[in-house]
Backbone as a ProteinNet text record, in pm:
[ID]
protein_1_A
[PRIMARY]
XXXXXXXXXXXXXXXXXXXXXXXXXXXXXXXXXXXXXXXXXXXXXXXXXXXXXXXXXXXXXXXXXXXXXXXXXXXXXXXXXXXXXXXXXXXXXXXXXXXXXXXXXXXXXXXXXXXXXXXXXXXXXXXXXXXXXXXXXXXXXXXXXXXXXXXXXXXXXXX
[TERTIARY]
6427.9	6442.5	6524.9	6501.7	6533.2	6655.1	6756.6	6881.4	6864.4	6913.7	6978.7	7083.8	7035.3	7144.9	7253.2	7339.3	7473.6	7567.7	7568	7684.7	7805.5	7927.3	8069.9	8188.9	8284.5	8347.5	8509.9	8581.1	8724.3	8793.7	8941	9098.4	9151.5	9188.6	9334	9479.7	9532.4	9657.5	9749.4	9804.1	9911.2	10030.6	10133.8	10272.3	10355.5	10404	10516.1	10620.6	10598.6	10683.2	10599.1	10447	10380.4	10363.8	10314	10272.3	10153.7	10053.3	9902.4	9934.6	9790	9794.3	9698.6	9660.9	9562.1	9539.5	9442.9	9382.5	9360.7	9425.3	9336.4	9252.3	9148.6	8999.3	8988.9	8964.8	8914.7	8732.8	8639.1	8502.2	8448.4	8311.8	8273.5	8187.4	8193.7	8061.2	8168.3	8338.3	8384	8474.1	8522.9	8653.1	8794.7	8837.1	8927.9	8960	9099.8	9136	9131.2	9130.8	9088	9175	9236.3	9303	9230.6	9220.2	9114.3	9127.8	9120.2	9132.5	9041.3	9095.2	9002.9	8959.3	8885	8722.4	8591.1	8493	8333.4	8273.1	8128.6	8000.4	7974	7917	7865.4	7779.8	7812	7693	7647.1	7453.8	7398.5	7395.5	7398.3	7430.5	7535.4	7670.3	7790	7825.9	7860.6	7952.9	8025.1	8072.6	8170	8288.6	8359.5	8463.4	8495.1	8371.3	8356.5	8405.5	8298.5	8333.7	8451.5	8519	8660.6	8763.7	8685.8	8865.9	8814.7	8677.9	8668	8741.4	8694.1	8727.5	8908.9	8931.2	9085.6	9176.6	9102	9143.4	9121	9023	9022.5	9099.7	9101.2	9137.8	9286.7	9366	9499.1	9581.8	9506.9	9569.7	9569.7	9553.1	9605.4	9461.9	9499.7	9435.3	9427.4	9519.9	9531	9464.4	9394.7	9337.1	9239.8	9350.6	9240.7	9194.3	9072.3	9005.2	9097.4	9125.2	9156.8	9048.8	9051.4	8954.2	8865.9	8743.1	8673.1	8714.2	8788.6	8874.5	8737.5	8655.1	8603.7	8498.5	8395.2	8278.4	8300.6	8198.7	8168.4	8016.8	7943.1	7854.6	7900	7853.1	7830.7	7772.4	7671.5	7593.9	7666.1	7632.6	7679.4	7540.1	7573.2	7489.8	7552.3	7462.8	7553.9	7418.1	7454.7	7328.4	7207.8	7177.7	7027.2	6981.2	7105.8	7010.5	7112.5	7089	7133	7174	7318.9	7341.6	7376.4	7337.8	7412.9	7482.2	7619.3	7718.2	7762.6	7728.7	7750.6	7868.5	7957.6	8105.5	8155	8262.9	8295.7	8419.4	8509.5	8697.2	8769.1	8824.7	8882.6	9023.4	9131	9265.6	9309.7	9399	9475.6	9595.7	9689.6	9854.6	9861.5	9981.8	10015.1	10206.2	10252.4	10331.7	10343.3	10438	10437	10440.2	10372	10352.8	10341.7	10338.9	10330.6	10197.3	10088.6	9955.8	9921.7	9843.3	9812.4	9608.5	9582.3	9441.1	9361.1	9412.6	9400.4	9220.9	9205.1	9036.2	8939.3	8953.8	8843	8703	8662.5	8518.8	8529.6	8501.2	8450.1	8397.6	8402.2	8297.9	8342.7	8271.8	8314	8386.1	8456.3	8506.8	8677	8681.5	8797.7	8804.9	8745.5	8730.6	8788.8	8752.4	8818.3	8942.5	8952.5	9085.2	9215.4	9306.9	9449.3	9547	9554.7	9672.9	9687	9769.8	9773.5	9943.2	9923.1	10086.7	10054.5	10159.4	10211.6	10210.7	10153.3	10206.5	10236.8	10348	10425.7	10363.9	10294.2	10211.7	10243	10417.2	10454.6	10425.6	10417.3	10391.5	10205.9	10124.3	10003.3	9954.6	9862.8	9849.9	9771.6	9774.6	9697.1	9507.6	9493.7	9381.5	9409.3	9338.9	9347.2	9241	9178.3	9081.5	9027.2	9148.8	9193.3	9192.5	9198.6	9170.1	9032.4	9006.7	8858.8	8889.4	8879.4	8831.8	8980.7	8880.8	8984.2	9118.6	9063.6	9216	9238.8	9210.3	9334.3	9441.5	9551.4	9688.9	9627.4	9572.8	9541.1	9473.2	9364	9308.2	9458.3	9491.7	9590.2	9727.3	9762.8	9839.2	9799.8	9661.9	9598.8	9629.3	9579.6	9539	9667.2	9762.1	9920.2	9950.8	9928.5	9950.6	9912.6	9761.5	9688.3	9638.1	9647.2	9611.4	9443.7	9369.2	9304.5	9166.7	9032.7	8989.9	8884.1	8828.6	8773.2	8619	8556.4	8480.8	8504.1	8469.7	8488.6	8471.3	8538	8529.9	8423.8	8349.6	8262	8334.5	8390.7	8461.1	8423.1	8430.7	8320.8	8401	8383.5	8423.8	8588.2
9617.9	9781.7	9867	9991.4	10124.7	10202.6	10222.9	10242.5	10377	10417.1	10571.8	10604.5	10710.2	10772.5	10871.9	10848.7	10919.6	10955.5	11113.2	11146.8	11167.5	11132.1	11186.8	11243.2	11271.6	11337.7	11273.3	11222.4	11108.3	11213.2	11248.4	11322.1	11218.3	11182.2	11113	11262.6	11269.9	11375.3	11272.8	11329.7	11310.2	11367	11302.4	11381.7	11410.3	11508.2	11474.4	11348	11303.3	11172.5	11074.8	11063.9	10979.1	10862.2	10967.9	10907.2	10932	10857.1	10836	10848.4	10973.3	10923.1	10827	10697.1	10670.9	10622.1	10621.1	10602.9	10455.3	10398.2	10276	10259.1	10190.6	10180.4	10024.7	10009.4	9876.9	9894.7	9948.5	9947.9	9781.1	9794.2	9692.7	9578.8	9635.1	9554.4	9482.4	9515	9408.1	9341.3	9216.7	9148.9	9192.5	9299.9	9322.3	9466.4	9473.9	9670.5	9696.9	9805.1	9843.5	10019	10030.3	10137	10216.8	10316.6	10446	10556.3	10646.1	10784.6	10839.5	10972.7	11086.4	11112.4	11128	11177.1	11181.7	11196.2	11176	11198.2	11234.8	11249.2	11406.9	11448	11634	11625.8	11765.4	11803.9	11864.2	11913.9	12015.2	12127	12156.2	12248.1	12300.1	12201.7	12201.8	12170.9	12222	12210.4	12108.9	12020.7	11887.2	11963.9	12073.1	12127.6	12175.9	12195.8	12242.6	12129.9	12046.1	11914	11828.2	11843.5	11787.1	11880.8	11996.7	12134.3	12078.6	12055.6	12033.3	11869.2	11790	11639.2	11614.2	11734.7	11709.5	11790.4	11896.6	11945.4	11833.6	11734.1	11668.4	11548.5	11522.2	11347.2	11365.5	11501.2	11502.1	11610	11712	11829.6	11907.4	11882.4	12026.4	12089.7	12200	12313.5	12409.6	12415	12484.8	12394	12406.7	12279.4	12316.4	12306.3	12330.1	12237.5	12174.9	12049.4	12068	11965.4	11971.4	11879.7	11867	11787.2	11658.2	11657.7	11545.9	11458.1	11323.4	11234.4	11091.6	11040.7	10921.5	10992.5	10850.6	10856.7	10698.4	10712.5	10543.1	10500.3	10421.8	10392.9	10262.1	10273	10090.4	10115.2	9973.2	9975.8	9891.3	9959.2	9883.2	9899.4	9777.6	9804.5	9843.3	9949.1	9983.6	10010.3	9946.1	9966.5	9997	9870.6	9844.4	9884.1	9930.2	10062.9	10009	9984.9	9985.1	10107.7	10157.9	10303	10285	10379.1	10383.3	10488.5	10459.2	10598.7	10599.5	10775.5	10780.8	10891.6	10829.5	10915.9	10969.2	11087.7	11180.8	11160.1	11120.3	11153.7	11299.3	11329.5	11457.4	11464.1	11477.6	11496.1	11597.1	11624.4	11688.9	11669.3	11781.2	11771.3	11839.1	11767.5	11838.4	11801.5	11829.7	11811.3	11699.3	11646	11504.2	11633.2	11606.3	11667.8	11524	11606	11460.8	11459.3	11374.6	11380	11398.8	11422.8	11409.1	11402.6	11322.7	11293.9	11327.9	11473.9	11548.3	11566.3	11537.1	11610.2	11528	11447.6	11273.8	11359.2	11278.6	11356.5	11175.2	11207	11158.9	11019.2	10938.5	10785.8	10700	10638.5	10520.6	10602.3	10727	10769.2	10738.9	10793.8	10747	10652.4	10569	10451.9	10312.3	10355.6	10261.8	10304.7	10428.8	10460.8	10425.2	10345.5	10285.3	10350.4	10452.8	10503.9	10566.6	10637.7	10723.8	10668.2	10647.2	10646.5	10674.8	10728	10782.5	10617.8	10617.2	10472.7	10505.7	10497.4	10482.2	10392.7	10497.2	10392.2	10319	10284.4	10150.6	10036.4	10114.5	9994.6	9924.2	10011.5	9974.1	9849.6	9746.5	9661.4	9681.1	9605.4	9678.6	9560	9507.8	9486.8	9462.7	9475.1	9428.1	9446	9325.5	9341.9	9468.4	9504.7	9578.8	9660.7	9721.6	9872.9	9904.7	10012.8	10100.5	10249.7	10216.3	10091.8	9984.3	9880.1	9715.8	9725.6	9823.9	9866.3	9966.6	10026	10177.6	10150.8	10065.5	10088.7	10097.9	9987.8	10022.7	10133.5	10176.2	10307.8	10428.7	10462.1	10584.6	10541.6	10445	10445.8	10438.8	10442	10484.5	10652.5	10668.3	10842.6	10914.4	10878.6	10912.4	10940.1	10835.4	10756.8	10856.3	10886.7	10941.1	11056.3	11150.4	11246.4	11272.8	11380.1	11398.9	11380.9	11293.9	11293.2	11395.8	11397	11521.4	11505.2	11389.8	11362.3	11254	11259.9	11123.5	10990.2	10957.7	10740.8	10715.9	10615.5	10583.3	10408.7	10396.8	10285.7	10215.2	10092.1	9983.5	9969.6	9887.5	9846.5	9819.1
10697.3	10739.6	10658.3	10650.9	10580.3	10615.3	10590.3	10617.2	10676	10787.2	10817.2	10712.4	10642	10588.8	10673.7	10659.4	10716.6	10615	10594	10467	10595	10465.4	10523.6	10442.3	10451.8	10402.7	10492.9	10378.5	10388.2	10298.8	10407.7	10340.2	10288.5	10173.6	10169.5	10203.4	10322.3	10275.7	10272.5	10133.4	10037.5	10023.2	10065.3	10124.1	9907.5	9885.9	9811.1	9789.5	9900.9	9892.8	9922.8	9828.3	9854.2	9980	10091.5	10200.3	10239.3	10256.4	10311.9	10456.9	10528.4	10657.9	10673.2	10768	10809.5	10913.3	10936.2	11088	11159.9	11274.3	11266.8	11405	11369.6	11457.4	11438	11577	11600.4	11646.5	11502.4	11525.4	11650.4	11688.4	11739.9	11644.9	11542	11420.4	11322	11390.4	11263	11352.9	11302.1	11359.7	11367.7	11318.9	11315.5	11286.5	11332.7	11303.2	11202.2	11168.9	11025.2	11006.4	10886.8	10861.1	10781	10828.4	10737.6	10715.2	10578.7	10599.2	10728.8	10746.3	10820.3	10787	10857.7	10839.5	10884.4	10887	10953.8	10848.4	10959.5	10939.5	10899.1	10801.6	10848.6	10938.4	11049.2	11066.5	11047.1	11106.9	10991.2	10985.9	10846.2	10863.4	10757.2	10805.9	10743	10613.1	10503.3	10386.1	10439.4	10301.4	10293.3	10340.4	10273.9	10262.8	10414.1	10470.4	10696.8	10741.2	10758.3	10798.6	10778	10666	10616.2	10745.6	10692.7	10775	10957.6	10984.9	11163.2	11151.3	11084.3	11145.8	11099.2	11044	10989.2	11094.2	11210.7	11306.2	11421.7	11443.6	11516.3	11522.9	11415.6	11395.9	11357.6	11324.3	11313.1	11348.2	11408.6	11482.8	11333.2	11185.3	11098	11099.1	11145.1	11086.4	11003.8	10936.4	10810.1	10690.9	10663.9	10580.5	10424.5	10293.2	10171.7	10099.5	10106.2	10059.3	9908.2	9877.8	9704.5	9666.1	9553.5	9470.5	9489.5	9462.7	9550.9	9424.5	9455.4	9353.6	9359.1	9474.2	9473.9	9551.1	9519.2	9563.7	9644.5	9739	9789.8	9917.3	9835.6	9958.8	10032.8	10154.9	10186	10335.8	10345	10458.5	10583.8	10717.4	10862.4	10967.4	11021	11161.5	11275.7	11314.9	11481.7	11555.1	11671.6	11767.1	11735.3	11685.9	11650.1	11486.8	11469.6	11320.2	11198.3	11068.2	10955.2	10924.9	10893.5	10859.1	10698.3	10590.7	10460.6	10460.9	10446.9	10494.9	10341.7	10282.5	10172.8	10173	10153.5	10171	10045.2	10046.5	9945.3	10030.5	9897.1	9932.4	9875.4	9956.8	9910.4	9868.1	9800.9	9767.9	9868.7	9905.6	10048.9	10049.2	9958.9	9910.9	10055.5	10122.5	10193.6	10256.1	10334.4	10374.7	10463.7	10532	10657.8	10747	10863.7	10991.9	11099	11209.3	11332.9	11395.6	11288.8	11343.7	11475.2	11535.2	11659.7	11665.4	11704.7	11709.2	11844.9	11905.1	12020.3	12061.8	11952.2	11952	11895.8	11908	11931.8	11991.9	11986.4	12081.4	12125.6	12340.5	12383.1	12380.1	12399.1	12413.6	12273.7	12183.2	12094.9	12050.3	11951.2	11873.6	11944.2	12045.1	12124.5	12169.3	12194.8	12270	12139.9	12010.5	11870.2	11824	11879.1	11809.9	11830	11764	11812.8	11747.7	11689.2	11624.9	11462.4	11446.9	11313	11237.8	11135.3	11067.6	10915.2	10862.9	10773.7	10674.7	10536.4	10485	10364.4	10322.4	10202.4	10058.7	9985	9894.1	9864.5	9839.2	9799.6	9865.9	10030.2	10097.7	10145.6	10089.8	10072.3	9996.2	10022.7	9929.2	9832.1	9710.3	9640.1	9672.9	9775.8	9815.9	9950.1	10104.5	10193.4	10277.2	10354.6	10457	10547	10591.3	10714.1	10671.4	10531	10478.6	10431.5	10437.1	10406.7	10321.8	10124.6	10094.2	10071.6	10063.1	10062.4	9949.8	9862.3	9734.4	9751	9855.6	9861.4	9818.3	9826	9729.1	9568.7	9546.2	9405.9	9379.1	9431.6	9452.3	9394.8	9486.8	9540.8	9437.1	9425.9	9303.5	9140	9132.2	9010.6	9014.8	9094.7	9131.4	9102.2	9174.2	9116.4	8997.8	8943.5	8826.1	8683.4	8703.5	8626	8643.3	8766	8852.3	8848.5	8944.9	8980.9	8827.5	8881.8	8801.3	8742.5	8608	8616.8	8655.5	8711.4	8787.6	8873.8	9029.6	9121.1	9061	9104.1	9103.2	9144.4	9104.5	9184.2	9245	9375.1	9404.1	9491.5	9502.8	9631.6	9768.1	9791.2	9956.9	9950.6
[MASK]
+++++++++++++++++++++++++++++++++++++++++++++++++++++++++++++++++++++++++++++++++++++++++++++++++++++++++++++++++++++++++++++++++++++++++++++++++++++++++++++++

């Protein structure tokens, strides 16, 4: 089976206090809830920056967004509704002050049904590795990003 390609963007919303905003979802193809960064698929004709701004408004309520540098890239395959999906993600660092996030713009149906909440995570509280985080090395990767700064070219990261 040849997977269907889904291009997606993700935001690393990071405060000056080193807190990262994550969303909790319960995806039907996984046996556990997952903490993921806000973001989603590009719509036809959208740039990555346009998709990021739209997704952040829908998922967090943040309406004034300036995408920072692209810092990571990741590919993974999952199966949904009998199809294999190859998701190609681009992660952008978005510096922000803390705000009260609201996922009021989630699309009706699957996305809204799967959503469980939003939470600001201090980087010190994120595990180096955790199977309920995507990517699983999120804590380790974020601390490395803060320590070394924005890379000259995006890092290729794994699951």
